[in-house]
N, C-alpha and C positions, 0 to 999 in steps of 0.2 A: 522491251520494243525490240531491240537491234543487241546482238553479242557484243563483247567487249572486242573480239578479233574484228569485226565488222565495223567497228568501229573509227578506227586510224585508216583505212583504205576500203577503195572501193567504192560503189555508189553512195555510199551515207556520208564518204568524206567530200564527195563531190558537192553535194546536196547543202553541205555546210560552206562550204566556200560559195556558193550560189547565193545562200541566203547570206553572207557578210556584205556581196553586191550589191543586193536588193535593200542593206541595211543603208550601205553608203548612199545609194540613191536616195534614199529618203530623208538623208540630212545627217545622217551620224557619221562620226570620224572612225571609220573601220579602214582597215587595208590586209595585205597578205600577214601579216603578224598576228593580227589578231585573229584573222582564220587560222593559223598554225597553232594559237593558244587553244579555240576553240574545239579542233580536233582533238588536242592533248586532253584537256579537260574531260571531255567525253570518255576516253579512252580509261583515263582515270578512274572516274566517276563508277562507269559501266551501266549505263542507262538503266534506271530502275522505275522510275515513274516520271510520267509528265512533268511534274511538278518539280523535282529535281534537273531534269533538263531544261527547264526555262530558267531554274536558278543558275544552273551554272552556265548557262550562254549570256543571259544579263550580265553576271559578272565579269563576262569576257569584252561585252561590244560595247557595254551603256556605260558613258566615261562622264555623263554630264546628267545632272537630276533632270532638268528640262527634256532629256531624251527617253526616258521611261515609257509616256505614254506611246512613241511612236515604236519603239521597240516591241510593248507587249500588241499593239495590233499588227505590225508583222509577223510577230511569232504565231498569232492567231492563224492568219493568213495562211499564212506559209507550212506550218507543220499542224494542219489542221486533219484530224483523224478523217478517214474515209468512208468506213460504216455503209459499203456499197449495199447491204442488202437492208438496211434501216430507208435507205435514200428510196430503192425500190417500191418499197412497203406504200412508202410516204407518197409517191408519185399513182401508184396504184389506188390508195385509198382514198372515197369522197373527201371533200374538203368542205368544210362550215365555211361560210361567210365570217372575213375577220372583224370582231366588234371590238376589241382592245385597239389603244391609240398606238400609231407607229411609234416605232424604241428611236429618240432621241442619237442622232450620229454622234460617236463619242472622238474626243480629242486625239489626233494623229492618226484616225484612219483612212481621210484624205488620203493624206502622202503617204501612207504605206502601202494603199491600193492603188495607187498612181506609180509607183515606184515599181511593185510587183508586175504590173502590167506592163510597165515600159520594157521593165527587163526580159518577161516572157515574150516581148515583139521586138527583141535588139536583133535583128536579123540585117545582114545588110540591104539599102534600098536599091531596087532598080535599077538600071542605067536608062536615064528618059533620054530620048532624042533633043538635041538642045535647038532652041527655036530664036532666031536674031528678032528682037520688037525693039522698035522704036518707042523708048517710052518717056520722051523727054516731055511730051504733055500731058503725060498721066497722072492720078493720083497715086501718093505713097499709101502701099498697105497698111504702113504704122499709122501714119498721119490720120490714115480713116478708122484705125483702132483707137485711136486716142479721143475720139469723138463721137465715139460710140456710147448711146445710153446703158447705163449698167442694169437699169431693168430689163433691156432688149436682149442682151448678153446669152451665151448658151454656158453650161457648166465648165467647157474646155476654154470659153473667153474670158468667165470670172476668174479660173486657175490662170490665166496670160497675166490678168489685171492685176493679181495679187504678186504675183513674180515683179511686174513693172514697177509697183508701189516700193520694192526694197530699193530700187535702182533711183528712186525720184530723189534729186536735191533737195536737203533739208532747211530750213529754215535757218538763219544765224544771224539772229539780231539780238542785240545787247543793247543793256542800259545802265548806266552810271549809279552804283548805290553810295551811299552813304559811308561805308568800310573804304580805307585806301591800303594802298601797297605800296611799296619803296621803289622808287623811278629816278632813273639819273640824267634827266631832266627838268628845267625849271618850270611853271614860274612857285610853285607851292613848297614851301620849305618846312621841311619836317623838325621841329623844334627836338624834341625826346631824342631823335635819332641823331641830330649833331650835337647834342650834349654826350651821349653816350662815345660816340666816336671820338670827341674831344677828350674823354676822361680816359683813353687810352693813352697819351701823350701827357698826362698831367695838367691838361688847359693849354699847352706852350702853343698847338695849335690847331685853329678850330677852322673847320672848314663845312660848308654847308651841306646838310642831305636833304632829299627833295623826295614827294612822294607825289601818289596821283591817284583818284579815284579807280575801285574797281570796277571791273565792266561783266556781268555775268548777264545769261539769258533772262528775261523777267520769266515769272511763271505763269504757263498755259494752263486755261480749265476751260474742258470741252463739256457743254452742256447738249447731249444729243436726244432724240427724240426716235423712241423705239416703237410709237403706234402702229399699227395695221398699215398705213398707207406710206412709213416712213421706214421700217424695218429692211426694207430690199437694198436702200442706202447707205442704212447706219450699218449694217453688217462691213460692205466693204471701205466704209469710211472708219469702222473702228481699224481694221488694218493697216491704216495711214496712222491712227492714234497710235498704234501700238510701236510702229518704225520710230515716232516722233519720243516715244516714254523709254525707248532704248538707248538715245543720241543726244539726249537732253536732259536734266533733271528739272524738277517742281512741275509736273506733269500732274494735272488731277481731272479724272474724269466722272463724268453722272451721266449715267442714263434716268430717262423720264419716262413715264405714259400718264397711269392715273397718280403714280407717286416717284420720289426720286432715291436713287438707289446710286449710293458711289461705290464704283468699281475699278478704282485705283490700285490696291492692292492686285487684285485679279490681273489687272494688265500691264503687271510688271512681271509679268511670268516670261521666261524669255521665248518659250515657244507660243508663235501665233493663234495655232490652232488651240490649244490647250488655255490662252487666257481668253479668247471667244468663248470658248466653250463655259468655263467656269461665269464668264459674265451672265450667261444663257441660264446657267443655275442659279446665280442670285438673284437673278430680275426674275418678279414672279406675274408681271403683267406685261410681256413681250408680245408684241402684235396683237395688242387689246386696244382701251380709249386711250384718250389723252386728254389732259386737263392743264397746259401750259401755266396758267394763273396761277393756280395751288402750289405746282411744282416749283415755279420760281420763288413764291412766297417762302417755300419751305427753305428753299437753298439762302435765300437774303438773311431768315432769322437766324438757321443755324451753320451756316459754313461758308459766309461772306468773310467775315472776319479772319477767317483761319486762312482760306485760301487765295483773297486779292490782294493782298501786300506785296508794296515792291512794283507797281507799275505792270498789274498781270492784264494778260490779254486771253480773252472771253471770246470761243467760238462756239456758237449758237446753231444748231443744224436742227431744222424743224419747218414744216410747210407751212404754220402759222394759222392753222385753220382751227381756230377757237371759235365756238360758240357759246359759250354760256362764261359768266366773270371777263366780261371784255373791259369793263372800270378797273376791275383788280388787275388786269394782265400790263394794261398801261402803264399802272401806278408801279408793279413792281418792274417792269422794265425800266421805268425813269430811275429807282434806286438802284439796277444791277448796273445802268451804264452810267450814273455818278460813283461807283464804287469801282470801278476797274479802268485803268487808262484809254482800251481799244475793246471796243466791242464789236464783232465781226457777225454777220448774220448770215449762214447759208441755208439757202433756200433750193431744193430740185425741182421745186416749180417755175424757175428762169429757164428750164432747159423748151420752154415753150417761146415761141415767137409771138412777140406782141402781149407781153405779159400785162395786166395792169392790176395795181393793188385796190379790189375791191371788197374783197373778203373783209367782215369788220376785225379778225384777228391782225389780219397784214395790215391796215389802217392804223390801226393801236401800236404796235410793234415798231414801224416804220422811222418816225420820229425821234426813235432812241437809242439807232444803231449808229454805227462811224460806216458801216461798209455793208455793202448787198451784195452778194453772190452765189454763183449756183455750184453744185456739189451734184452733179448726176455722171462726170465723167472723169476719164484720166487727166484730160486737159485742165479739167478746172481745178481740181486738185493740186495740180504743177501750178497754176495762177495762184492758188491762194499759200502754195508753201514760197513763190515769190513774193506776194504780196507782205508775208510775214518778215521777211527780211529787208524789205524798203518800207519807205511810208506810205501813205493812203494816195490813191489814186481817183481821177475823176470817173475813172470807168465802173469802179464800183459804189458811185456815190448813191445815197440811198433817195436822194431828193429830187432825183429823175421820176420817180414814181409816186411822189408826190403831189397831189391837188396844188396848183398853183396858188388859188385862194388859198389854201389852207396854211402855207409857206410865209405868206405875205402878211 
């Protein structure tokens, strides 16, 4: 590829520094020292093949396991072979209509592409003339963005929404467990600790020791619908779930369409793009049909005893449009409601003004939930995070949508 003398100086060294900047913009922890080490490594191995060149740069720049997919995508984009003759032949040759399915986007490709594009366009902006405008009675652009529907966002706006989700204040709810920890305040006396402390002085001095119940965040169980009508909302909601999984323990995630899939292990990956890509690979019925009743029955039969202990909170995200097995759906919703401390239903249909519970599935599910909330924009997710930290509010009371005669 390149001679040993050209590796440590000239245009090739500038490209290595430029590549280090792209990696840093994509989220890798690189700096000038890493760029210098990369130049020294390439100078030492004397680039013989593309695989050796990739291995040398990977050993220098990749410091964490979750950075490997991002590095691989950035390497393919930045050090791609030119092959000008082959490209010209491909452009001039007749093309047959594409009959195969479009290749799925790999983990880290979005971040690597955006970092490379931003680095190429990193020119100083033009000085625009300053215009003084009285904006006291105008609407903030950030406020409008928070209330924009996820389904109506562009690709750039969705990327910005993912960044805003990382800044979202996460819930800090805690519940008392049956375990105890030492405390310096009464009123609960710890007999064992008192006797142990008294034995140190031979029993001459007995001072009481106290204890208090240990406070821990309750288990959080997410049941997300990934059918065709819900996939566009579930993908952005999984970004919020990934942030929750990073900040607190005992978060269990399940995806369901026509079958139930446990993706808790996939969501524990530190890179959100890699985590969602692994979830897509694990789920076979993504953007397909939905069977809410049968999947809830499977969850109640196989997983409820494992994950719904110690005052668990369940987040159920679905539109509730169940056509078959409504009786089974009502039975399983009642069982799920009795098994958890709090059941919150997140429905994107609440984005419509004047929503009424007319569908059979919605009527069967509403009597068995504690809260009924929207999940279609950033503001709704911020309200959800605040609600998880506090108690229930009347604004999310599901009885507002029920028939008065049925409640009575």
